[in-house]
C-alpha positions in Angstrom: 0.0 0.0 0.0 1.4 3.4 -1.0 0.7 6.7 0.7 -1.7 9.3 -0.7 0.1 12.3 -1.9 -1.5 15.8 -1.3 -0.2 19.0 -2.8 -1.0 22.2 -0.9 -0.3 25.7 -2.4 -0.2 28.7 -0.3 1.6 32.1 -0.8 3.5 31.9 2.5 4.1 29.1 4.9 5.5 28.3 8.4 7.5 29.8 10.2 5.5 32.8 9.1 2.3 33.0 11.2 -1.0 34.4 9.8 -4.5 33.2 9.2 -3.9 31.5 5.9 -0.5 30.3 6.9 -1.8 28.8 10.2 -4.6 27.1 8.3 -2.2 25.3 5.9 0.4 24.6 8.5 -2.1 22.8 10.7 -3.7 20.7 8.0 -0.5 19.9 6.3 1.2 18.6 9.4 -1.9 16.7 10.5 -2.2 15.0 7.2 1.5 14.1 7.3 1.1 12.7 10.8 -1.9 10.7 9.6 0.3 9.0 7.0 -0.1 11.1 3.9 2.8 12.3 1.7 2.3 16.1 1.9 4.0 18.6 -0.3 3.5 22.4 0.3 4.4 24.6 -2.6 4.8 28.2 -1.5 6.9 31.3 -2.4 10.0 32.8 -0.9 8.1 35.9 0.4 8.2 36.7 4.1 6.6 40.1 3.9 3.4 40.2 1.8 4.6 43.4 0.2 7.6 41.4 -1.2 5.3 40.4 -4.1 5.5 43.9 -5.4 8.5 45.3 -3.5 11.8 43.4 -3.9 13.3 45.4 -1.0 11.0 43.6 1.5 12.1 40.4 3.3 12.2 36.9 1.8 13.0 33.4 2.9 16.1 31.9 1.2 15.3 28.3 1.8 14.3 26.7 -1.5 13.4 23.3 0.1 13.0 21.9 3.6 11.3 19.2 5.5 9.1 20.5 8.3 7.5 17.9 10.7 7.0 15.4 7.9 5.9 18.0 5.3 8.0 18.7 2.2 8.1 22.4 1.6 9.1 23.8 -1.8 9.6 27.6 -2.1 9.4 29.0 -5.6 10.9 32.5 -6.0 8.7 35.5 -6.7 9.8 37.7 -9.6 9.3 41.4 -10.1 8.5 43.5 -13.2 10.5 46.7 -13.7 9.3 49.5 -11.3 7.3 46.7 -9.6 5.9 49.0 -6.9 4.1 50.9 -9.7 3.5 48.2 -12.2 1.9 45.8 -9.7 -0.6 48.3 -8.6 -1.3 49.4 -12.1 -2.0 45.9 -13.3 -4.3 45.2 -10.4 -6.1 48.5 -10.9 -6.6 47.7 -14.6 -7.9 44.3 -13.7 -10.4 45.8 -11.2 -11.7 48.3 -13.7 -12.0 45.6 -16.4 -14.0 43.5 -14.0 -16.4 46.4 -13.3 -16.9 47.3 -17.0 -16.4 44.1 -19.0 -15.8 44.3 -22.7 -15.4 41.4 -25.2 -12.4 39.4 -24.3 -12.3 40.6 -20.7 -11.9 37.1 -19.3 -9.0 36.3 -21.6 -7.3 39.6 -20.7 -7.8 39.1 -17.0 -6.4 35.6 -17.2 -3.3 36.8 -18.9 -2.8 39.7 -16.4 -3.4 37.4 -13.4 -0.2 35.5 -13.9 1.5 38.6 -12.3 -0.4 38.2 -9.1 2.0 37.1 -7.8 4.5 36.5 -10.6 6.0 33.0 -10.0 7.9 32.0 -13.2 9.1 28.7 -11.8 5.8 27.6 -10.2 4.7 25.6 -13.3 7.9 23.5 -13.4 7.7 22.8 -9.6 4.1 21.7 -10.0 4.8 19.5 -13.0 7.7 17.8 -11.1 5.7 17.1 -8.0 2.2 16.5 -9.3 2.5 13.2 -11.3 0.6 10.6 -9.4 -0.7 13.0 -6.8 -4.1 12.2 -5.2 -5.3 15.8 -4.7 -4.2 19.4 -5.3 -5.4 22.1 -2.8 -4.5 25.7 -3.4 -5.9 28.8 -1.6 -6.5 32.5 -1.7 -8.3 33.6 -4.8 -6.8 37.2 -4.6 -3.4 35.5 -5.4 -4.9 33.7 -8.3 -1.7 32.9 -10.2 -1.2 30.0 -7.8 -4.7 28.7 -8.2 -4.6 29.1 -12.0 -1.5 27.0 -12.3 -2.8 24.4 -9.9 -6.1 24.2 -11.8 -4.2 23.8 -15.1 -2.0 21.0 -13.8 -4.9 19.3 -12.0 -7.0 19.3 -15.2 -4.1 18.1 -17.4 -3.3 15.2 -15.1 -6.8 14.4 -14.0 -6.1 15.2 -10.3 -9.0 16.3 -8.1 -8.8 20.0 -7.2 -10.0 21.4 -3.9 -9.8 25.2 -3.4 -10.0 27.2 -0.2 -11.0 30.6 -1.7 -10.7 32.8 1.4 -13.0 35.4 -0.2 -12.8 38.9 1.3 -16.2 40.4 0.6 -15.7 43.7 2.3 -18.4 45.8 4.0 -20.9 45.9 1.1 -21.5 44.7 -2.4 -19.8 48.0 -3.5 -16.7 47.4 -1.5 -13.4 47.9 -3.3 -12.1 44.9 -1.4 -14.8 42.7 -2.9 -13.9 43.8 -6.4 -10.5 42.2 -6.3 -11.7 38.8 -5.0 -14.7 38.3 -7.3 -13.5 39.1 -10.8 -14.9 37.0 -13.6 -11.8 34.9 -14.2 -11.5 34.3 -10.4 -15.1 33.0 -10.2 -14.5 30.8 -13.2 -11.5 29.2 -11.4 -13.7 28.5 -8.4 -16.6 27.1 -10.5 -14.1 24.7 -12.1 -13.0 23.1 -8.8 -14.1 19.7 -7.6 -14.8 21.1 -4.2 -14.6 24.5 -2.4 -13.9 24.7 1.3 -15.2 27.9 2.7 -14.7 29.2 6.3 -18.2 30.7 6.9 -21.7 30.5 5.5 -21.3 34.1 4.2 -18.6 32.9 1.8 -20.6 29.8 0.9 -23.8 31.8 0.2 -22.0 34.3 -2.0 -20.4 31.5 -4.1 -23.7 29.6 -4.5 -25.4 32.8 -5.7 -22.6 33.3 -8.3 -22.8 30.0 -10.1 -20.9 27.5 -7.9 -22.8 24.3 -7.4 -24.0 24.0 -3.8 -23.0 20.3 -3.7 -19.4 21.4 -4.3 -19.2 23.7 -1.3 -18.4 22.7 2.2 -18.2 25.1 5.2 -15.3 23.9 7.3 -14.6 26.9 9.6 -11.3 26.9 11.6 -9.8 25.1 14.5 -6.9 25.9 16.9 -4.6 24.0 19.2 -5.7 25.5 22.5 -2.6 24.7 24.5 -0.5 26.6 21.9 -2.3 29.9 22.4 -3.1 29.8 26.1 -1.1 29.9 29.3 0.7 33.1 28.6 2.2 35.3 31.3 0.2 38.6 31.5 2.4 40.2 34.0 5.5 39.6 32.0 4.2 41.4 28.9 2.8 44.3 30.9 6.1 44.6 32.7 8.0 44.5 29.4 5.9 47.1 27.8 5.3 49.2 30.9 1.5 49.0 30.7 -0.6 49.3 33.9 -4.0 50.3 32.6 -6.5 48.8 30.1 -4.9 47.0 27.1 -6.6 46.6 23.7 -4.8 44.2 21.4 -4.8 44.4 17.6 -3.2 41.1 16.5 -2.3 40.4 12.9 -1.3 42.4 9.9 -1.5 46.1 10.6 -3.2 47.9 7.6 -6.0 50.2 6.7 -8.2 47.4 5.4 -7.6 45.5 8.6 -9.1 48.4 10.6 -5.8 49.0 12.5 -5.8 52.7 11.7 -9.4 53.0 12.9 -8.4 51.1 16.1 -5.7 53.7 16.7 -8.1 56.6 16.1 -10.7 55.0 18.4 -8.3 54.6 21.3 -7.0 58.1 20.9 -10.6 59.4 20.8 -11.4 57.4 23.9 -8.4 58.7 25.8 -9.5 62.3 25.1 -12.8 61.8 26.9 -11.8 59.7 30.0 -9.4 59.8 32.9 -7.8 56.4 32.7 -5.9 56.0 29.4 -6.2 53.0 27.2 -3.2 51.5 25.4 -3.5 49.8 22.0 -0.8 47.2 21.3 -0.4 46.4 17.6 1.4 43.1 17.1 1.8 41.8 13.6 3.4 42.5 10.2 3.3 46.3 9.4 1.9 47.3 6.0 3.2 50.5 4.6 -0.1 52.5 4.8 -0.3 51.8 8.5 3.4 52.8 9.1 2.7 56.0 7.3 -0.2 56.8 9.6 1.8 55.9 12.7 4.7 58.2 11.6 2.2 61.1 11.3 1.2 60.9 15.0 2.3 63.4 17.5 4.5 62.1 20.4 1.7 62.6 23.0 -0.5 60.3 20.8 2.1 57.7 20.0 2.7 56.9 23.7 -0.8 55.2 23.7 -0.1 53.2 20.5 2.6 50.5 20.9 3.6 49.1 17.5 5.5 45.8 18.0 5.6 44.4 14.5 5.8 40.7 14.0 6.2 38.9 17.4 7.2 35.3 18.2 4.7 32.8 19.5 5.6 33.0 23.2 5.2 36.8 23.4 2.0 36.5 21.3 0.5 34.2 23.9 1.6 36.6 26.6 -0.3 39.4 24.8 -3.4 37.3 24.6 -3.3 36.6 28.3 -2.6 40.3 29.1 -5.1 42.1 27.0 -8.6 43.2 28.1 -10.1 42.7 24.6 -9.0 41.9 21.1 -9.9 44.0 18.1 -10.1 43.2 14.5 -12.5 45.7 12.9 -11.4 44.6 9.4 -13.1 44.5 6.1 -10.7 41.9 4.6 -11.4 38.7 6.5 -12.8 35.4 5.4 -13.0 34.4 9.1 -10.6 36.0 11.6 -8.3 33.4 13.1 -7.3 35.7 16.0 -10.9 35.6 17.3 -10.5 32.0 18.2 -7.2 32.7 19.9 -8.8 35.5 22.0 -11.8 33.3 22.9 -9.5 30.4 23.9 -8.1 32.9 26.5 -11.6 33.9 27.6 -11.3 37.4 26.1 -14.1 39.4 24.4 -13.6 40.6 20.8 -14.6 43.5 18.6 -15.0 43.0 14.9 -16.5 44.8 11.8 -19.7 44.0 10.0 -17.8 43.0 7.0 -16.7 39.9 5.1 -17.1 36.7 7.1 -16.9 38.3 10.6 -20.7 38.6 11.2 -20.9 34.8 10.8 -18.2 34.4 13.4 -19.1 36.9 16.1 -22.6 36.9 17.7 -23.1 40.6 18.6 -23.4 41.1 22.4 -23.0 37.4 23.0 -19.3 36.7 22.5 -18.2 40.1 21.2 -19.3 43.3 19.6 -19.8 44.3 15.9 -19.3 47.8 14.5 -19.5 49.2 10.9 -16.1 49.2 9.2 -14.5 52.6 9.5 -16.9 54.0 12.2 -14.3 55.3 14.6 -16.8 56.6 17.2 -18.7 53.3 17.3 -15.4 51.5 17.7 -14.4 53.7 20.6 -17.8 53.1 22.2 -17.4 49.4 21.8 -14.0 49.5 23.6 -15.4 51.7 26.3 -18.4 49.4 26.8 -16.2 46.3 27.4 -13.6 48.1 29.4 -16.1 49.8 31.7 -18.2 46.6 32.3 -15.8 43.8 33.2 -18.8 41.5 34.0 -20.1 41.7 30.4 -16.6 41.4 29.0 -16.1 38.2 31.0 -19.5 36.9 29.9 -18.7 37.4 26.2 -15.2 36.0 26.5 -16.5 32.9 28.3 -19.3 32.4 25.7 -16.8 32.5 22.9 -14.5 30.0 24.8 -17.4 27.6 25.4 -19.2 27.9 22.1 -16.9 29.1 19.3 -13.5 27.5 19.8 -13.1 24.4 17.8 -10.2 22.1 18.6 -7.7 21.5 15.9 -8.2 17.7 16.0 -11.9 18.1 15.4 -11.3 20.6 12.6 -8.8 18.2 11.0 -11.4 15.5 11.0 -13.7 17.9 9.1 -11.1 18.7 6.5 -10.1 15.0 6.2 -13.8 14.2 5.7 -13.9 16.5 2.7 -10.8 15.0 1.2 -12.3 11.5 1.6 -15.5 12.7 0.0 -13.7 14.1 -3.0 -11.5 10.9 -3.4 -14.3 8.5 -2.6 -12.4 6.6 0.2 -13.5 5.2 3.5 -12.1 6.2 6.9 -8.6 5.0 8.0 -5.0 6.1 7.8 -4.0 7.9 4.7 -1.0 5.5 4.6 -3.2 2.4 4.4 -5.3 3.3 1.3 -4.5 2.6 -2.3 -3.0 5.7 -3.9 -0.1 7.4 -5.5 3.5 6.4 -5.2 5.3 8.8 -2.8 7.3 11.5 -4.5 11.1 10.9 -4.7 11.9 14.3 -3.2 
């Protein structure tokens, strides 16, 4: 009996930590532990902005084995003046999608190969794919990876499962939605054997746009509780010199993530109350957020602590120390950090945008505000900080009712794979399948 071979494609992979990265790190290692031969094809980007800015950080490790997973990193390439050309190409694509003309899909498909531009991806896929049991790419906004995966899957008759991670924004007119729902992107999703969405919001949207309902499975997210709990709250407060209320923004810091609005809300709150609130921003810094922070006055910056990317131990300390977690973002398919906060019994604040309203029950396990409404965001923070009983109630509700263990989530994902492949339960090592890759 040979092992099943699964190929996962994701734009970044462990040791980088983020929602998409954690998703594929967990399922890849769990499948490998369950006997499958797992290959992750990713890029050499560390910073997301490396895809259009070659001065950003990258990972110079073309191949490695990570806890049973074979990780292939294909280099991202850059057009001349890539900071400008990348944005120009995506802007043209967005406008074409809004006002389609004859040949729009063909033009969009040709331009999409630069998002991101990975000239060696095809050769890596063609080397690893023969005999594979299943190919699973993700993130439709980075559709060059999904497009290549789809082409290889079709040419070699390999089942294709896609995790779209749609960001649907705050309304059907959102600029965010425009870049996740272009005609060629939806065509790619319609052509998959199965789509795994993270919320019903995403599933309903896809079903209403021509994806067969019998090819959609809502799988949510799961976490390893022990890995995100048990932090030392006093250590982080001592290190940062914070005595009062602490609001935590965990994840990429950017305008679309609501991080700028979170800063503005905390500053507004501090102008109207005696006890100052500190916002701690921990995660990769996107340039539009850095520009905002640089514009703040010294008396404002003292209440905004920008830490950048933090290691796991300090991240866990932050979760233990914070009074609440905020992610008032319009670019989320789910919001992995909500689960981390709830696992620590902390209330959360999110935006009525994307998949978040399907994750947070307003006034039950957190609070929802409209994206960009700074006053409402300040009021939400004030409500939770001034009423510890309600805050504890919401945090405990999330902990008891919303946190899914990683092992249970893996069984859900594994069930979808079995459904697609038409196999019964058991170890992935003990079923008929592909010969393991000689890599």
